mmCIF file as Biopython writes it, N, C-alpha, C and O atoms, coordinates in Angstrom:
data_model
#
loop_
_atom_site.group_PDB
_atom_site.id
_atom_site.type_symbol
_atom_site.label_atom_id
_atom_site.label_alt_id
_atom_site.label_comp_id
_atom_site.label_asym_id
_atom_site.label_entity_id
_atom_site.label_seq_id
_atom_site.pdbx_PDB_ins_code
_atom_site.Cartn_x
_atom_site.Cartn_y
_atom_site.Cartn_z
_atom_site.occupancy
_atom_site.B_iso_or_equiv
_atom_site.auth_seq_id
_atom_site.auth_asym_id
_atom_site.pdbx_PDB_model_num
ATOM 1   N N  . MET A ? 1  ? 0.818   -1.404 0.031  1.0 0.0 1  A 1 
ATOM 2   C CA . MET A ? 1  ? -0.171  0.124  -0.044 1.0 0.0 1  A 1 
ATOM 3   C C  . MET A ? 1  ? 0.964   1.323  -0.063 1.0 0.0 1  A 1 
ATOM 4   O O  . MET A ? 1  ? 2.066   1.231  0.478  1.0 0.0 1  A 1 
ATOM 5   N N  . GLN A ? 2  ? 0.586   2.203  -0.628 1.0 0.0 2  A 1 
ATOM 6   C CA . GLN A ? 2  ? 1.200   3.398  -0.941 1.0 0.0 2  A 1 
ATOM 7   C C  . GLN A ? 2  ? 0.191   4.577  -0.449 1.0 0.0 2  A 1 
ATOM 8   O O  . GLN A ? 2  ? -1.003  4.492  -0.738 1.0 0.0 2  A 1 
ATOM 9   N N  . ARG A ? 3  ? 0.631   5.547  0.210  1.0 0.0 3  A 1 
ATOM 10  C CA . ARG A ? 3  ? 0.149   6.490  0.708  1.0 0.0 3  A 1 
ATOM 11  C C  . ARG A ? 3  ? 1.160   7.916  1.063  1.0 0.0 3  A 1 
ATOM 12  O O  . ARG A ? 3  ? 2.330   7.806  1.430  1.0 0.0 3  A 1 
ATOM 13  N N  . PRO A ? 4  ? 0.649   8.875  0.924  1.0 0.0 4  A 1 
ATOM 14  C CA . PRO A ? 4  ? 1.449   10.040 0.969  1.0 0.0 4  A 1 
ATOM 15  C C  . PRO A ? 4  ? 1.661   10.386 2.231  1.0 0.0 4  A 1 
ATOM 16  O O  . PRO A ? 4  ? 0.758   9.956  2.949  1.0 0.0 4  A 1 
ATOM 17  N N  . CYS A ? 5  ? 2.640   11.103 2.923  1.0 0.0 5  A 1 
ATOM 18  C CA . CYS A ? 5  ? 3.015   11.541 4.187  1.0 0.0 5  A 1 
ATOM 19  C C  . CYS A ? 5  ? 2.350   12.815 4.239  1.0 0.0 5  A 1 
ATOM 20  O O  . CYS A ? 5  ? 2.242   13.519 3.234  1.0 0.0 5  A 1 
ATOM 21  N N  . ALA A ? 6  ? 1.807   13.208 5.592  1.0 0.0 6  A 1 
ATOM 22  C CA . ALA A ? 6  ? 0.804   14.147 5.725  1.0 0.0 6  A 1 
ATOM 23  C C  . ALA A ? 6  ? 1.535   15.488 5.765  1.0 0.0 6  A 1 
ATOM 24  O O  . ALA A ? 6  ? 1.035   16.599 5.593  1.0 0.0 6  A 1 
ATOM 25  N N  . LEU A ? 7  ? 3.008   15.137 6.065  1.0 0.0 7  A 1 
ATOM 26  C CA . LEU A ? 7  ? 3.848   16.581 6.022  1.0 0.0 7  A 1 
ATOM 27  C C  . LEU A ? 7  ? 4.403   16.608 4.855  1.0 0.0 7  A 1 
ATOM 28  O O  . LEU A ? 7  ? 3.781   17.295 4.044  1.0 0.0 7  A 1 
ATOM 29  N N  . CYS A ? 8  ? 5.498   16.034 4.407  1.0 0.0 8  A 1 
ATOM 30  C CA . CYS A ? 8  ? 6.031   16.004 3.328  1.0 0.0 8  A 1 
ATOM 31  C C  . CYS A ? 8  ? 5.443   15.573 1.986  1.0 0.0 8  A 1 
ATOM 32  O O  . CYS A ? 8  ? 6.116   15.731 0.967  1.0 0.0 8  A 1 
ATOM 33  N N  . LEU A ? 9  ? 4.239   15.044 1.933  1.0 0.0 9  A 1 
ATOM 34  C CA . LEU A ? 9  ? 3.593   14.603 0.721  1.0 0.0 9  A 1 
ATOM 35  C C  . LEU A ? 9  ? 4.425   13.561 -0.121 1.0 0.0 9  A 1 
ATOM 36  O O  . LEU A ? 9  ? 3.991   13.189 -1.211 1.0 0.0 9  A 1 
ATOM 37  N N  . ARG A ? 10 ? 5.618   13.089 0.380  1.0 0.0 10 A 1 
ATOM 38  C CA . ARG A ? 10 ? 6.044   12.020 -0.353 1.0 0.0 10 A 1 
ATOM 39  C C  . ARG A ? 10 ? 5.352   10.667 -0.112 1.0 0.0 10 A 1 
ATOM 40  O O  . ARG A ? 10 ? 4.741   10.501 0.944  1.0 0.0 10 A 1 
ATOM 41  N N  . LEU A ? 11 ? 5.416   9.696  -1.030 1.0 0.0 11 A 1 
ATOM 42  C CA . LEU A ? 11 ? 4.828   8.457  -1.010 1.0 0.0 11 A 1 
ATOM 43  C C  . LEU A ? 11 ? 5.477   7.541  -0.300 1.0 0.0 11 A 1 
ATOM 44  O O  . LEU A ? 11 ? 6.621   7.305  -0.688 1.0 0.0 11 A 1 
ATOM 45  N N  . MET A ? 12 ? 5.021   6.847  0.791  1.0 0.0 12 A 1 
ATOM 46  C CA . MET A ? 12 ? 5.514   5.862  1.640  1.0 0.0 12 A 1 
ATOM 47  C C  . MET A ? 12 ? 5.182   4.532  1.633  1.0 0.0 12 A 1 
ATOM 48  O O  . MET A ? 12 ? 4.004   4.316  1.349  1.0 0.0 12 A 1 
ATOM 49  N N  . ASP A ? 13 ? 5.840   3.617  1.850  1.0 0.0 13 A 1 
ATOM 50  C CA . ASP A ? 13 ? 5.294   2.026  1.907  1.0 0.0 13 A 1 
ATOM 51  C C  . ASP A ? 13 ? 4.492   1.830  3.356  1.0 0.0 13 A 1 
ATOM 52  O O  . ASP A ? 13 ? 4.101   2.717  4.116  1.0 0.0 13 A 1 
ATOM 53  N N  . SER A ? 14 ? 4.387   0.564  3.477  1.0 0.0 14 A 1 
ATOM 54  C CA . SER A ? 14 ? 3.300   0.252  4.411  1.0 0.0 14 A 1 
ATOM 55  C C  . SER A ? 14 ? 4.221   0.357  6.028  1.0 0.0 14 A 1 
ATOM 56  O O  . SER A ? 14 ? 3.629   0.331  7.106  1.0 0.0 14 A 1 
ATOM 57  N N  . ILE A ? 15 ? 5.310   0.442  5.934  1.0 0.0 15 A 1 
ATOM 58  C CA . ILE A ? 15 ? 6.045   0.602  7.166  1.0 0.0 15 A 1 
ATOM 59  C C  . ILE A ? 15 ? 6.747   2.072  7.477  1.0 0.0 15 A 1 
ATOM 60  O O  . ILE A ? 15 ? 7.567   2.294  8.368  1.0 0.0 15 A 1 
ATOM 61  N N  . GLY A ? 16 ? 6.203   3.044  6.491  1.0 0.0 16 A 1 
ATOM 62  C CA . GLY A ? 16 ? 6.757   4.434  6.738  1.0 0.0 16 A 1 
ATOM 63  C C  . GLY A ? 16 ? 7.927   4.767  6.202  1.0 0.0 16 A 1 
ATOM 64  O O  . GLY A ? 16 ? 8.467   5.835  6.494  1.0 0.0 16 A 1 
ATOM 65  N N  . GLU A ? 17 ? 8.471   3.883  5.339  1.0 0.0 17 A 1 
ATOM 66  C CA . GLU A ? 17 ? 9.633   4.277  4.474  1.0 0.0 17 A 1 
ATOM 67  C C  . GLU A ? 17 ? 9.335   5.120  3.160  1.0 0.0 17 A 1 
ATOM 68  O O  . GLU A ? 17 ? 8.550   4.692  2.315  1.0 0.0 17 A 1 
ATOM 69  N N  . PRO A ? 18 ? 10.052  6.442  3.010  1.0 0.0 18 A 1 
ATOM 70  C CA . PRO A ? 18 ? 9.509   7.140  1.843  1.0 0.0 18 A 1 
ATOM 71  C C  . PRO A ? 18 ? 10.008  6.441  0.515  1.0 0.0 18 A 1 
ATOM 72  O O  . PRO A ? 18 ? 11.207  6.208  0.362  1.0 0.0 18 A 1 
ATOM 73  N N  . ILE A ? 19 ? 9.137   6.136  -0.370 1.0 0.0 19 A 1 
ATOM 74  C CA . ILE A ? 19 ? 9.810   5.646  -1.478 1.0 0.0 19 A 1 
ATOM 75  C C  . ILE A ? 19 ? 9.767   6.461  -2.801 1.0 0.0 19 A 1 
ATOM 76  O O  . ILE A ? 19 ? 10.129  5.973  -3.871 1.0 0.0 19 A 1 
ATOM 77  N N  . SER A ? 20 ? 9.273   7.809  -2.656 1.0 0.0 20 A 1 
ATOM 78  C CA . SER A ? 20 ? 9.392   8.897  -3.746 1.0 0.0 20 A 1 
ATOM 79  C C  . SER A ? 20 ? 10.345  9.892  -3.206 1.0 0.0 20 A 1 
ATOM 80  O O  . SER A ? 20 ? 10.384  10.032 -1.984 1.0 0.0 20 A 1 
ATOM 81  N N  . SER A ? 21 ? 11.067  10.555 -3.915 1.0 0.0 21 A 1 
ATOM 82  C CA . SER A ? 21 ? 11.875  11.881 -3.848 1.0 0.0 21 A 1 
ATOM 83  C C  . SER A ? 21 ? 11.346  13.057 -3.822 1.0 0.0 21 A 1 
ATOM 84  O O  . SER A ? 21 ? 11.849  13.974 -3.172 1.0 0.0 21 A 1 
ATOM 85  N N  . ILE A ? 22 ? 9.968   13.215 -4.717 1.0 0.0 22 A 1 
ATOM 86  C CA . ILE A ? 22 ? 9.454   14.410 -4.931 1.0 0.0 22 A 1 
ATOM 87  C C  . ILE A ? 22 ? 8.234   14.240 -4.109 1.0 0.0 22 A 1 
ATOM 88  O O  . ILE A ? 22 ? 8.016   13.162 -3.557 1.0 0.0 22 A 1 
ATOM 89  N N  . PRO A ? 23 ? 7.464   15.199 -4.001 1.0 0.0 23 A 1 
ATOM 90  C CA . PRO A ? 23 ? 6.113   15.053 -3.228 1.0 0.0 23 A 1 
ATOM 91  C C  . PRO A ? 23 ? 4.979   14.830 -4.493 1.0 0.0 23 A 1 
ATOM 92  O O  . PRO A ? 23 ? 5.222   15.098 -5.670 1.0 0.0 23 A 1 
ATOM 93  N N  . VAL A ? 24 ? 3.853   14.352 -4.049 1.0 0.0 24 A 1 
ATOM 94  C CA . VAL A ? 24 ? 2.641   14.086 -4.892 1.0 0.0 24 A 1 
ATOM 95  C C  . VAL A ? 24 ? 1.765   15.117 -4.666 1.0 0.0 24 A 1 
ATOM 96  O O  . VAL A ? 24 ? 2.057   15.976 -3.834 1.0 0.0 24 A 1 
ATOM 97  N N  . THR A ? 25 ? 0.578   15.172 -5.371 1.0 0.0 25 A 1 
ATOM 98  C CA . THR A ? 25 ? -0.373  16.006 -5.034 1.0 0.0 25 A 1 
ATOM 99  C C  . THR A ? 25 ? -1.051  15.429 -3.981 1.0 0.0 25 A 1 
ATOM 100 O O  . THR A ? 25 ? -1.038  14.212 -3.802 1.0 0.0 25 A 1 
ATOM 101 N N  . LYS A ? 26 ? -1.904  16.546 -2.953 1.0 0.0 26 A 1 
ATOM 102 C CA . LYS A ? 26 ? -2.347  16.195 -1.845 1.0 0.0 26 A 1 
ATOM 103 C C  . LYS A ? 26 ? -3.702  15.076 -2.058 1.0 0.0 26 A 1 
ATOM 104 O O  . LYS A ? 26 ? -4.603  15.556 -2.746 1.0 0.0 26 A 1 
ATOM 105 N N  . ILE A ? 27 ? -3.899  13.923 -1.646 1.0 0.0 27 A 1 
ATOM 106 C CA . ILE A ? 27 ? -5.145  13.209 -1.758 1.0 0.0 27 A 1 
ATOM 107 C C  . ILE A ? 27 ? -5.863  13.395 -0.486 1.0 0.0 27 A 1 
ATOM 108 O O  . ILE A ? 27 ? -5.484  13.044 0.631  1.0 0.0 27 A 1 
ATOM 109 N N  . TYR A ? 28 ? -7.086  14.069 -0.849 1.0 0.0 28 A 1 
ATOM 110 C CA . TYR A ? 28 ? -7.892  14.547 0.592  1.0 0.0 28 A 1 
ATOM 111 C C  . TYR A ? 28 ? -8.593  13.052 1.239  1.0 0.0 28 A 1 
ATOM 112 O O  . TYR A ? 28 ? -8.791  12.742 2.414  1.0 0.0 28 A 1 
ATOM 113 N N  . LYS A ? 29 ? -8.816  12.445 0.224  1.0 0.0 29 A 1 
ATOM 114 C CA . LYS A ? 29 ? -9.622  11.186 0.796  1.0 0.0 29 A 1 
ATOM 115 C C  . LYS A ? 29 ? -8.537  10.176 1.235  1.0 0.0 29 A 1 
ATOM 116 O O  . LYS A ? 29 ? -8.929  9.038  1.494  1.0 0.0 29 A 1 
ATOM 117 N N  . ALA A ? 30 ? -7.417  10.413 1.332  1.0 0.0 30 A 1 
ATOM 118 C CA . ALA A ? 30 ? -6.476  9.355  1.726  1.0 0.0 30 A 1 
ATOM 119 C C  . ALA A ? 30 ? -6.065  9.283  3.270  1.0 0.0 30 A 1 
ATOM 120 O O  . ALA A ? 30 ? -5.932  10.323 3.916  1.0 0.0 30 A 1 
ATOM 121 N N  . SER A ? 31 ? -5.909  8.273  3.725  1.0 0.0 31 A 1 
ATOM 122 C CA . SER A ? 31 ? -5.593  8.353  5.207  1.0 0.0 31 A 1 
ATOM 123 C C  . SER A ? 31 ? -4.114  8.487  5.232  1.0 0.0 31 A 1 
ATOM 124 O O  . SER A ? 31 ? -3.330  7.680  4.734  1.0 0.0 31 A 1 
ATOM 125 N N  . HIS A ? 32 ? -3.839  9.464  5.790  1.0 0.0 32 A 1 
ATOM 126 C CA . HIS A ? 32 ? -2.551  10.177 5.856  1.0 0.0 32 A 1 
ATOM 127 C C  . HIS A ? 32 ? -1.842  9.681  7.282  1.0 0.0 32 A 1 
ATOM 128 O O  . HIS A ? 32 ? -2.439  9.467  8.337  1.0 0.0 32 A 1 
ATOM 129 N N  . GLY A ? 33 ? -0.622  9.573  7.070  1.0 0.0 33 A 1 
ATOM 130 C CA . GLY A ? 33 ? 0.511   9.469  8.146  1.0 0.0 33 A 1 
ATOM 131 C C  . GLY A ? 33 ? 1.538   10.122 8.038  1.0 0.0 33 A 1 
ATOM 132 O O  . GLY A ? 33 ? 1.668   11.047 7.236  1.0 0.0 33 A 1 
ATOM 133 N N  . MET A ? 34 ? 2.552   9.667  8.961  1.0 0.0 34 A 1 
ATOM 134 C CA . MET A ? 34 ? 4.075   10.340 8.673  1.0 0.0 34 A 1 
ATOM 135 C C  . MET A ? 34 ? 5.009   9.184  8.218  1.0 0.0 34 A 1 
ATOM 136 O O  . MET A ? 34 ? 5.000   8.059  8.715  1.0 0.0 34 A 1 
ATOM 137 N N  . CYS A ? 35 ? 5.841   9.617  7.180  1.0 0.0 35 A 1 
ATOM 138 C CA . CYS A ? 35 ? 6.821   8.679  6.889  1.0 0.0 35 A 1 
ATOM 139 C C  . CYS A ? 35 ? 7.738   8.806  8.108  1.0 0.0 35 A 1 
ATOM 140 O O  . CYS A ? 35 ? 7.446   9.635  8.970  1.0 0.0 35 A 1 
ATOM 141 N N  . LYS A ? 36 ? 9.016   7.910  8.262  1.0 0.0 36 A 1 
ATOM 142 C CA . LYS A ? 36 ? 10.057  7.756  9.454  1.0 0.0 36 A 1 
ATOM 143 C C  . LYS A ? 36 ? 10.320  8.800  9.192  1.0 0.0 36 A 1 
ATOM 144 O O  . LYS A ? 36 ? 9.822   9.432  10.123 1.0 0.0 36 A 1 
ATOM 145 N N  . THR A ? 37 ? 10.981  9.799  8.263  1.0 0.0 37 A 1 
ATOM 146 C CA . THR A ? 37 ? 11.886  10.788 8.042  1.0 0.0 37 A 1 
ATOM 147 C C  . THR A ? 37 ? 11.177  11.881 8.947  1.0 0.0 37 A 1 
ATOM 148 O O  . THR A ? 37 ? 11.759  12.334 9.933  1.0 0.0 37 A 1 
ATOM 149 N N  . CYS A ? 38 ? 9.973   12.269 8.605  1.0 0.0 38 A 1 
ATOM 150 C CA . CYS A ? 38 ? 9.156   13.177 9.342  1.0 0.0 38 A 1 
ATOM 151 C C  . CYS A ? 38 ? 8.720   13.063 10.724 1.0 0.0 38 A 1 
ATOM 152 O O  . CYS A ? 38 ? 8.356   13.976 11.464 1.0 0.0 38 A 1 
ATOM 153 N N  . GLY A ? 39 ? 8.827   11.487 11.040 1.0 0.0 39 A 1 
ATOM 154 C CA . GLY A ? 39 ? 8.242   11.247 12.126 1.0 0.0 39 A 1 
ATOM 155 C C  . GLY A ? 39 ? 9.425   11.682 13.064 1.0 0.0 39 A 1 
ATOM 156 O O  . GLY A ? 39 ? 9.200   12.504 13.952 1.0 0.0 39 A 1 
ATOM 157 N N  . ASP A ? 40 ? 10.842  11.082 12.869 1.0 0.0 40 A 1 
ATOM 158 C CA . ASP A ? 40 ? 12.061  11.346 13.499 1.0 0.0 40 A 1 
ATOM 159 C C  . ASP A ? 40 ? 12.370  12.858 13.670 1.0 0.0 40 A 1 
ATOM 160 O O  . ASP A ? 40 ? 12.954  13.172 14.707 1.0 0.0 40 A 1 
ATOM 161 N N  . ARG A ? 41 ? 12.053  13.831 12.783 1.0 0.0 41 A 1 
ATOM 162 C CA . ARG A ? 41 ? 12.337  15.016 12.673 1.0 0.0 41 A 1 
ATOM 163 C C  . ARG A ? 41 ? 11.406  15.603 13.747 1.0 0.0 41 A 1 
ATOM 164 O O  . ARG A ? 41 ? 11.866  16.459 14.503 1.0 0.0 41 A 1 
ATOM 165 N N  . TRP A ? 42 ? 10.024  15.170 13.875 1.0 0.0 42 A 1 
ATOM 166 C CA . TRP A ? 42 ? 9.021   15.780 14.602 1.0 0.0 42 A 1 
ATOM 167 C C  . TRP A ? 42 ? 9.424   15.268 16.151 1.0 0.0 42 A 1 
ATOM 168 O O  . TRP A ? 42 ? 9.508   16.031 17.113 1.0 0.0 42 A 1 
ATOM 169 N N  . LEU A ? 43 ? 9.627   13.995 16.188 1.0 0.0 43 A 1 
ATOM 170 C CA . LEU A ? 43 ? 10.208  13.634 17.494 1.0 0.0 43 A 1 
ATOM 171 C C  . LEU A ? 43 ? 11.219  14.522 18.355 1.0 0.0 43 A 1 
ATOM 172 O O  . LEU A ? 43 ? 11.069  15.069 19.448 1.0 0.0 43 A 1 
ATOM 173 N N  . GLU A ? 44 ? 12.373  14.468 17.419 1.0 0.0 44 A 1 
ATOM 174 C CA . GLU A ? 44 ? 13.518  15.303 17.949 1.0 0.0 44 A 1 
ATOM 175 C C  . GLU A ? 44 ? 13.102  16.734 18.270 1.0 0.0 44 A 1 
ATOM 176 O O  . GLU A ? 44 ? 13.510  17.219 19.325 1.0 0.0 44 A 1 
ATOM 177 N N  . GLN A ? 45 ? 12.439  17.352 17.574 1.0 0.0 45 A 1 
ATOM 178 C CA . GLN A ? 45 ? 11.889  18.920 17.991 1.0 0.0 45 A 1 
ATOM 179 C C  . GLN A ? 45 ? 11.119  18.709 19.305 1.0 0.0 45 A 1 
ATOM 180 O O  . GLN A ? 45 ? 11.272  19.406 20.307 1.0 0.0 45 A 1 
ATOM 181 N N  . ALA A ? 46 ? 10.413  17.838 19.208 1.0 0.0 46 A 1 
ATOM 182 C CA . ALA A ? 46 ? 9.290   17.775 20.481 1.0 0.0 46 A 1 
ATOM 183 C C  . ALA A ? 46 ? 9.964   17.529 21.676 1.0 0.0 46 A 1 
ATOM 184 O O  . ALA A ? 46 ? 9.537   17.933 22.758 1.0 0.0 46 A 1 
ATOM 185 N N  . LEU A ? 47 ? 11.171  16.778 21.521 1.0 0.0 47 A 1 
ATOM 186 C CA . LEU A ? 47 ? 11.739  16.428 22.733 1.0 0.0 47 A 1 
ATOM 187 C C  . LEU A ? 47 ? 12.902  17.576 23.135 1.0 0.0 47 A 1 
ATOM 188 O O  . LEU A ? 47 ? 13.302  17.720 24.290 1.0 0.0 47 A 1 
ATOM 189 N N  . GLN A ? 48 ? 13.313  18.260 22.146 1.0 0.0 48 A 1 
ATOM 190 C CA . GLN A ? 48 ? 14.120  19.648 22.325 1.0 0.0 48 A 1 
ATOM 191 C C  . GLN A ? 48 ? 13.287  20.733 22.997 1.0 0.0 48 A 1 
ATOM 192 O O  . GLN A ? 48 ? 13.879  21.542 23.712 1.0 0.0 48 A 1 
ATOM 193 N N  . ASP A ? 49 ? 12.089  20.817 22.848 1.0 0.0 49 A 1 
ATOM 194 C CA . ASP A ? 49 ? 11.100  21.556 23.185 1.0 0.0 49 A 1 
ATOM 195 C C  . ASP A ? 49 ? 10.592  21.402 24.498 1.0 0.0 49 A 1 
ATOM 196 O O  . ASP A ? 49 ? 9.866   22.254 25.011 1.0 0.0 49 A 1 
ATOM 197 N N  . THR A ? 50 ? 10.969  20.260 25.118 1.0 0.0 50 A 1 
ATOM 198 C CA . THR A ? 50 ? 10.330  19.881 26.125 1.0 0.0 50 A 1 
ATOM 199 C C  . THR A ? 50 ? 11.196  20.330 27.621 1.0 0.0 50 A 1 
ATOM 200 O O  . THR A ? 50 ? 12.357  19.969 27.817 1.0 0.0 50 A 1 
ATOM 201 N N  . GLN A ? 51 ? 10.557  21.009 28.416 1.0 0.0 51 A 1 
ATOM 202 C CA . GLN A ? 51 ? 11.351  21.651 29.403 1.0 0.0 51 A 1 
ATOM 203 C C  . GLN A ? 51 ? 10.728  21.189 30.833 1.0 0.0 51 A 1 
ATOM 204 O O  . GLN A ? 51 ? 9.518   20.973 30.763 1.0 0.0 51 A 1 
ATOM 205 N N  . PRO A ? 52 ? 11.268  21.007 32.028 1.0 0.0 52 A 1 
ATOM 206 C CA . PRO A ? 52 ? 10.487  20.846 33.186 1.0 0.0 52 A 1 
ATOM 207 C C  . PRO A ? 52 ? 9.442   21.862 33.282 1.0 0.0 52 A 1 
ATOM 208 O O  . PRO A ? 52 ? 9.591   22.909 32.652 1.0 0.0 52 A 1 
ATOM 209 N N  . GLN A ? 53 ? 8.414   21.677 33.990 1.0 0.0 53 A 1 
ATOM 210 C CA . GLN A ? 53 ? 7.471   22.760 34.309 1.0 0.0 53 A 1 
ATOM 211 C C  . GLN A ? 53 ? 6.876   22.447 35.799 1.0 0.0 53 A 1 
ATOM 212 O O  . GLN A ? 53 ? 6.575   21.314 36.175 1.0 0.0 53 A 1 
ATOM 213 N N  . ALA A ? 54 ? 6.773   23.460 36.472 1.0 0.0 54 A 1 
ATOM 214 C CA . ALA A ? 54 ? 6.310   23.533 37.833 1.0 0.0 54 A 1 
ATOM 215 C C  . ALA A ? 54 ? 4.926   22.747 37.911 1.0 0.0 54 A 1 
ATOM 216 O O  . ALA A ? 54 ? 4.117   22.857 36.989 1.0 0.0 54 A 1 
ATOM 217 N N  . VAL A ? 55 ? 4.673   21.976 38.991 1.0 0.0 55 A 1 
ATOM 218 C CA . VAL A ? 55 ? 3.490   21.289 38.953 1.0 0.0 55 A 1 
ATOM 219 C C  . VAL A ? 55 ? 2.673   22.001 40.298 1.0 0.0 55 A 1 
ATOM 220 O O  . VAL A ? 55 ? 3.122   21.966 41.444 1.0 0.0 55 A 1 
ATOM 221 N N  . THR A ? 56 ? 1.370   22.656 39.898 1.0 0.0 56 A 1 
ATOM 222 C CA . THR A ? 56 ? 0.814   23.085 40.696 1.0 0.0 56 A 1 
ATOM 223 C C  . THR A ? 56 ? -0.269  21.894 41.552 1.0 0.0 56 A 1 
ATOM 224 O O  . THR A ? 56 ? -0.866  20.949 41.036 1.0 0.0 56 A 1 
ATOM 225 N N  . ARG A ? 57 ? -0.269  22.217 42.650 1.0 0.0 57 A 1 
ATOM 226 C CA . ARG A ? 57 ? -1.090  21.349 43.361 1.0 0.0 57 A 1 
ATOM 227 C C  . ARG A ? 57 ? -2.366  22.148 44.136 1.0 0.0 57 A 1 
ATOM 228 O O  . ARG A ? 57 ? -2.185  23.308 44.506 1.0 0.0 57 A 1 
ATOM 229 N N  . PRO A ? 58 ? -3.465  21.579 44.329 1.0 0.0 58 A 1 
ATOM 230 C CA . PRO A ? 58 ? -4.549  22.127 44.651 1.0 0.0 58 A 1 
ATOM 231 C C  . PRO A ? 58 ? -4.604  22.186 46.152 1.0 0.0 58 A 1 
ATOM 232 O O  . PRO A ? 58 ? -4.234  21.281 46.901 1.0 0.0 58 A 1 
ATOM 233 N N  . PRO A ? 59 ? -5.129  23.405 46.532 1.0 0.0 59 A 1 
ATOM 234 C CA . PRO A ? 59 ? -5.110  23.646 48.063 1.0 0.0 59 A 1 
ATOM 235 C C  . PRO A ? 59 ? -5.572  22.340 49.147 1.0 0.0 59 A 1 
ATOM 236 O O  . PRO A ? 59 ? -6.503  21.604 48.818 1.0 0.0 59 A 1 
ATOM 237 N N  . VAL A ? 60 ? -5.139  22.217 49.915 1.0 0.0 60 A 1 
ATOM 238 C CA . VAL A ? 60 ? -5.921  21.319 50.799 1.0 0.0 60 A 1 
ATOM 239 C C  . VAL A ? 60 ? -6.750  21.850 51.713 1.0 0.0 60 A 1 
ATOM 240 O O  . VAL A ? 60 ? -6.506  22.745 52.523 1.0 0.0 60 A 1 
ATOM 241 N N  . LEU A ? 61 ? -7.834  21.194 51.522 1.0 0.0 61 A 1 
ATOM 242 C CA . LEU A ? 61 ? -9.030  21.430 52.475 1.0 0.0 61 A 1 
ATOM 243 C C  . LEU A ? 61 ? -9.310  20.500 53.738 1.0 0.0 61 A 1 
ATOM 244 O O  . LEU A ? 61 ? -9.228  19.273 53.796 1.0 0.0 61 A 1 
ATOM 245 N N  . GLU A ? 62 ? -9.633  21.334 54.653 1.0 0.0 62 A 1 
ATOM 246 C CA . GLU A ? 62 ? -9.937  20.338 55.748 1.0 0.0 62 A 1 
ATOM 247 C C  . GLU A ? 62 ? -11.292 20.133 55.962 1.0 0.0 62 A 1 
ATOM 248 O O  . GLU A ? 62 ? -12.072 21.080 55.861 1.0 0.0 62 A 1 
ATOM 249 N N  . VAL A ? 63 ? -11.694 18.950 56.262 1.0 0.0 63 A 1 
ATOM 250 C CA . VAL A ? 63 ? -13.097 18.435 55.965 1.0 0.0 63 A 1 
ATOM 251 C C  . VAL A ? 63 ? -13.197 17.643 57.402 1.0 0.0 63 A 1 
ATOM 252 O O  . VAL A ? 63 ? -12.368 16.800 57.744 1.0 0.0 63 A 1 
ATOM 253 N N  . LYS A ? 64 ? -14.341 18.038 58.202 1.0 0.0 64 A 1 
ATOM 254 C CA . LYS A ? 64 ? -14.670 17.203 59.303 1.0 0.0 64 A 1 
ATOM 255 C C  . LYS A ? 64 ? -15.837 16.854 59.245 1.0 0.0 64 A 1 
ATOM 256 O O  . LYS A ? 64 ? -16.886 17.476 59.073 1.0 0.0 64 A 1 
ATOM 257 N N  . VAL A ? 65 ? -15.493 15.371 59.465 1.0 0.0 65 A 1 
ATOM 258 C CA . VAL A ? 65 ? -16.691 14.191 59.426 1.0 0.0 65 A 1 
ATOM 259 C C  . VAL A ? 65 ? -17.319 14.027 60.619 1.0 0.0 65 A 1 
ATOM 260 O O  . VAL A ? 65 ? -16.616 13.871 61.617 1.0 0.0 65 A 1 
ATOM 261 N N  . SER A ? 66 ? -18.614 14.031 60.727 1.0 0.0 66 A 1 
ATOM 262 C CA . SER A ? 66 ? -19.142 13.843 61.940 1.0 0.0 66 A 1 
ATOM 263 C C  . SER A ? 66 ? -20.287 12.716 61.509 1.0 0.0 66 A 1 
ATOM 264 O O  . SER A ? 66 ? -20.604 12.458 60.348 1.0 0.0 66 A 1 
ATOM 265 N N  . SER A ? 67 ? -20.835 12.101 62.710 1.0 0.0 67 A 1 
ATOM 266 C CA . SER A ? 67 ? -21.744 10.794 62.518 1.0 0.0 67 A 1 
ATOM 267 C C  . SER A ? 67 ? -23.136 11.637 62.911 1.0 0.0 67 A 1 
ATOM 268 O O  . SER A ? 67 ? -24.090 10.937 63.250 1.0 0.0 67 A 1 
ATOM 269 N N  . ASN A ? 68 ? -23.294 12.867 62.894 1.0 0.0 68 A 1 
ATOM 270 C CA . ASN A ? 68 ? -24.696 13.341 63.053 1.0 0.0 68 A 1 
ATOM 271 C C  . ASN A ? 68 ? -25.134 13.806 61.727 1.0 0.0 68 A 1 
ATOM 272 O O  . ASN A ? 68 ? -24.403 14.545 61.066 1.0 0.0 68 A 1 
ATOM 273 N N  . TYR A ? 69 ? -26.202 13.446 61.330 1.0 0.0 69 A 1 
ATOM 274 C CA . TYR A ? 69 ? -26.847 13.825 60.113 1.0 0.0 69 A 1 
ATOM 275 C C  . TYR A ? 69 ? -27.853 14.648 60.164 1.0 0.0 69 A 1 
ATOM 276 O O  . TYR A ? 69 ? -28.425 14.989 59.128 1.0 0.0 69 A 1 
#
């Protein structure tokens, strides 16, 4: 099965390896995925942009439980 990569529009095979060196016209009814080249590039960029973030915790609420209803 050949399908175009959603990012670079090159044809790729069933395991995501690009099989064309030039982009094809966009097929709007096709099920797009990413080729391995674009996927690796996207993952590398996503990991570089990741920085530690502060975690906010909700305030502690004091709850008094009684057996009187």
